[in-house]
C-alpha positions in Angstrom: 0.0 0.0 0.0 2.8 2.4 0.9 4.5 1.7 -2.5 1.3 2.6 -4.3 0.9 5.8 -2.3 4.5 6.7 -3.0 4.0 6.1 -6.7 0.8 8.2 -6.7 2.5 10.9 -4.8 5.4 11.0 -7.3 2.9 11.3 -10.1 0.7 14.0 -8.5 3.8 16.1 -7.8 3.8 17.2 -11.5 1.5 20.0 -12.5 -1.5 19.4 -14.7 -0.2 21.7 -17.5 3.1 19.8 -17.7 1.3 16.4 -17.7 -1.0 17.8 -20.5 2.0 18.9 -22.5 3.6 15.5 -22.0 0.4 13.8 -23.4 0.7 16.1 -26.4 4.3 15.0 -27.0 3.4 11.3 -26.6 0.4 11.8 -28.9 2.5 13.4 -31.6 5.0 10.5 -31.4 2.3 7.9 -31.7 0.8 9.7 -34.7 4.2 9.7 -36.5 4.7 6.0 -35.7 1.3 5.0 -37.1 1.3 7.5 -40.0 4.9 8.2 -41.0 3.7 10.5 -43.8 2.5 12.9 -41.1 6.2 14.0 -40.7 5.9 15.9 -44.0 3.1 18.0 -42.6 3.9 18.4 -38.9 7.8 18.6 -38.9 9.7 21.7 -40.1 10.9 21.0 -43.6 12.1 24.4 -44.9 11.3 23.6 -48.5 7.7 22.9 -47.5 7.2 25.6 -44.9 5.6 27.7 -47.6 2.7 26.9 -48.0 2.7 24.6 -44.9 3.4 27.5 -42.5 1.8 25.7 -39.6 4.8 23.5 -39.2 6.5 26.5 -37.5 4.2 25.8 -34.6 3.7 22.0 -34.8 7.4 21.1 -35.2 8.2 22.0 -31.6 5.7 19.4 -30.2 6.6 16.5 -32.5 9.2 14.0 -31.3 10.2 11.5 -34.0 12.4 9.3 -31.9 11.6 7.5 -28.6 14.8 8.8 -27.1 13.9 12.4 -27.8 10.4 11.7 -26.4 11.7 10.3 -23.1 14.2 13.1 -22.6 11.7 15.8 -23.5 8.9 14.3 -21.3 11.1 13.8 -18.2 12.7 17.2 -18.6 9.4 18.9 -19.0 7.8 17.3 -16.0 10.7 17.9 -13.6 11.7 21.4 -14.8 8.1 22.4 -15.2 7.2 21.4 -11.6 9.8 23.9 -10.5 9.1 26.8 -12.8 5.4 26.7 -13.3 4.4 27.4 -9.7 6.8 30.5 -9.7 5.8 31.9 -13.1 2.2 30.8 -13.2 0.5 28.5 -15.7 -0.3 31.2 -18.1 3.2 32.6 -18.4 4.7 29.1 -18.4 2.6 28.1 -21.4 3.2 31.4 -23.1 7.0 31.0 -22.7 6.9 27.5 -24.2 4.8 28.6 -27.2 6.9 31.7 -28.0 10.2 29.9 -27.6 9.1 27.0 -29.7 7.8 29.3 -32.4 10.8 31.6 -32.5 13.1 28.5 -32.5 11.3 27.2 -35.6 11.6 30.6 -37.3 15.4 30.7 -36.5 15.9 27.1 -37.8 14.0 28.0 -41.0 16.1 31.1 -41.7 19.3 29.2 -40.9 18.4 26.4 -43.3 17.6 28.8 -46.1 20.8 30.7 -45.5 22.9 27.5 -45.5 21.3 26.4 -48.7 22.2 29.7 -50.5 25.7 29.6 -49.1 26.5 25.9 -49.8 23.9 25.1 -52.6 23.2 21.8 -50.8 19.5 20.9 -51.0 19.8 18.6 -48.0 19.4 21.7 -45.8 15.9 22.3 -47.3 14.6 18.8 -46.8 15.8 17.7 -43.4 12.7 17.2 -41.2 13.4 19.2 -38.0 11.2 18.7 -35.0 11.2 18.1 -31.3 10.8 19.8 -27.9 14.6 20.3 -27.4 14.3 24.0 -28.1 11.7 24.7 -25.4 13.6 22.4 -23.0 16.8 24.4 -23.6 14.8 27.6 -22.9 13.4 26.1 -19.7 17.0 25.3 -18.5 17.7 29.0 -18.9 14.7 29.7 -16.7 16.2 27.4 -14.0 19.5 29.2 -14.4 17.7 32.5 -13.6 15.7 31.2 -10.6 18.3 29.0 -8.7 21.7 29.9 -10.3 23.8 28.9 -7.2 22.1 25.5 -6.5 24.4 22.6 -7.1 23.5 19.7 -9.4 23.5 16.5 -7.2 25.7 14.3 -9.3 28.0 16.7 -11.2 28.7 19.1 -8.3 28.3 22.0 -10.7 26.1 25.0 -10.2 22.8 25.1 -12.0 23.7 28.3 -13.7 26.0 26.3 -16.0 23.4 23.8 -17.1 22.3 25.6 -20.3 26.0 26.1 -21.2 26.8 22.5 -20.6 23.9 21.3 -22.8 25.0 23.6 -25.6 28.6 22.5 -25.3 27.6 18.8 -25.2 25.5 19.3 -28.3 28.3 21.0 -30.2 30.7 18.1 -29.3 28.1 15.6 -30.3 27.6 17.3 -33.7 31.1 16.4 -34.6 30.3 12.7 -34.4 26.8 12.6 -35.9 25.8 12.6 -39.6 23.0 15.2 -39.4 23.7 17.8 -36.7 21.4 20.2 -38.6 18.4 18.2 -37.4 18.9 19.1 -33.7 21.8 21.6 -33.1 20.1 24.8 -34.4 17.0 23.9 -32.4 19.0 23.6 -29.1 21.0 26.8 -29.7 18.0 28.9 -30.8 15.9 27.5 -27.9 18.4 28.6 -25.3 18.9 32.0 -27.0 15.2 32.9 -27.4 14.5 31.6 -23.9 17.1 34.1 -22.6 15.7 36.8 -24.8 12.2 36.3 -23.4 13.3 36.2 -19.8 15.7 39.1 -20.2 13.4 41.5 -22.1 9.8 40.3 -22.4 8.6 38.5 -19.3 6.2 40.6 -17.3 6.1 40.4 -13.5 2.7 41.4 -12.2 3.8 41.7 -8.6 6.5 44.3 -9.4 5.2 45.8 -12.7 8.6 45.1 -14.2 9.4 43.7 -17.6 12.4 41.4 -18.1 15.4 40.8 -15.9 18.2 43.4 -16.5 20.4 42.2 -13.6 24.1 41.6 -14.3 23.8 38.1 -13.0 21.6 37.2 -16.0 23.6 39.0 -18.7 24.4 37.1 -21.9 28.1 36.8 -21.0 27.2 34.7 -17.9 26.7 31.7 -20.3 30.5 31.8 -21.0 33.6 31.2 -18.9 34.8 34.2 -16.8 37.9 34.9 -19.0 35.7 35.3 -22.1 33.1 37.6 -20.5 34.8 41.0 -21.2 35.0 40.3 -24.9 31.4 38.9 -25.0 30.1 42.0 -23.0 31.6 44.3 -25.6 29.9 42.5 -28.5 26.6 42.1 -26.6 26.6 45.8 -25.6 26.7 46.8 -29.3 23.7 44.6 -30.2 21.9 45.6 -27.0 22.2 49.3 -27.9 21.1 48.7 -31.5 18.0 46.8 -30.7 17.1 48.0 -27.2 18.6 51.5 -27.0 15.4 53.3 -25.8 14.6 50.6 -23.4 18.1 50.7 -21.9 17.7 54.4 -21.3 14.4 54.0 -19.6 15.8 51.2 -17.4 18.8 53.3 -16.5 16.5 56.2 -15.6 14.3 54.0 -13.5 17.3 52.5 -11.8 18.7 55.9 -10.9 15.3 57.0 -9.7 15.0 53.9 -7.5 18.4 54.6 -6.0 17.4 58.1 -5.2 14.4 56.7 -3.3 16.6 54.3 -1.3 15.8 51.3 -3.5 12.1 51.1 -3.2 10.4 47.6 -3.5 10.4 46.4 -7.1 13.9 47.7 -8.0 16.2 45.4 -10.0 18.5 44.1 -7.2 15.6 43.4 -4.8 13.5 41.7 -7.5 16.5 39.4 -8.4 17.0 38.4 -4.7 13.2 37.7 -4.3 13.2 35.6 -7.5 16.1 33.5 -6.3 14.5 33.1 -2.8 11.3 31.9 -4.4 13.2 29.5 -6.6 15.2 28.1 -3.7 12.1 27.8 -1.6 10.2 26.0 -4.4 13.0 23.5 -4.9 13.2 22.8 -1.2 9.4 22.3 -1.0 9.6 20.0 -4.1 12.3 17.8 -2.5 10.5 17.7 0.9 7.2 16.8 -0.9 8.9 13.8 -2.5 9.7 12.4 0.9 6.1 12.6 2.2 3.3 10.1 1.7 1.0 10.5 -1.2 -2.2 12.1 0.3 -0.3 14.5 2.5 2.0 15.4 -0.4 -0.9 16.2 -2.7 -2.4 18.7 -0.2 1.0 20.3 0.6 1.9 20.6 -3.1 -1.3 22.4 -4.0 -1.0 24.8 -1.1 2.7 25.6 -1.9 2.0 26.1 -5.6 -0.8 28.5 -4.7 1.4 30.4 -2.3 4.3 30.7 -4.8 2.0 32.0 -7.6 
């Protein structure tokens, strides 16, 4: 009986939205296995994106291999159980949709560019799909929430997890025959995940948009000795694309300093966000050690409190 309660408690620890998205991933994989021709309509094939423009949306939720399905489902359930109670279900789903869509757009533009550069038609007909882009973006969200938490087995801080995934993908691409089918997806997923959290995510409790803190700068994805050079390049692009916003942020930052750092200023918000992330992780670990019925009640209450 206790084993059954433990299994039920483990299952109910995941949010409904994450379990629903996991069902979507499994459903897409089953459809492709039963009807292989569906890949031509649901996966991103650059030569067919026009007129099949909907594959810019569907490609991110279609796993063609069982290995990709397992990794994406497990990653979604565990990372989602940490991020969704903090972000809220609406913002969590919005993040996944936007990152998946922009990742597909980035992959499409990259494939077309590579075709014109190399004249190789293979770039136009490689079916690209999978949840890896959104998963990379979610890792960036974990980096933002609990950057100093250590990974249990690797003894490495969580803030390096997106960088390690990107580095591992780059290394693996040297030994695989078709890196174009997954590498751009992972890279664009992490990048657009950072873009969303850095500039677009709205925080209702503080009326702020994005996370302009130095601890979440683009250069933090790279080793310390490379950061000065990365900062110089990133600053140029930041001023080109976000010049007006930067001025408004600087003005608001100066104004908040004059008012003795009122609640909602950047440093305070960053500290609060990390505290919420650490608390959510501790509650998650504590809930896994409690019996099923007690854990269900506690998880629901904690999720409501964090939101």
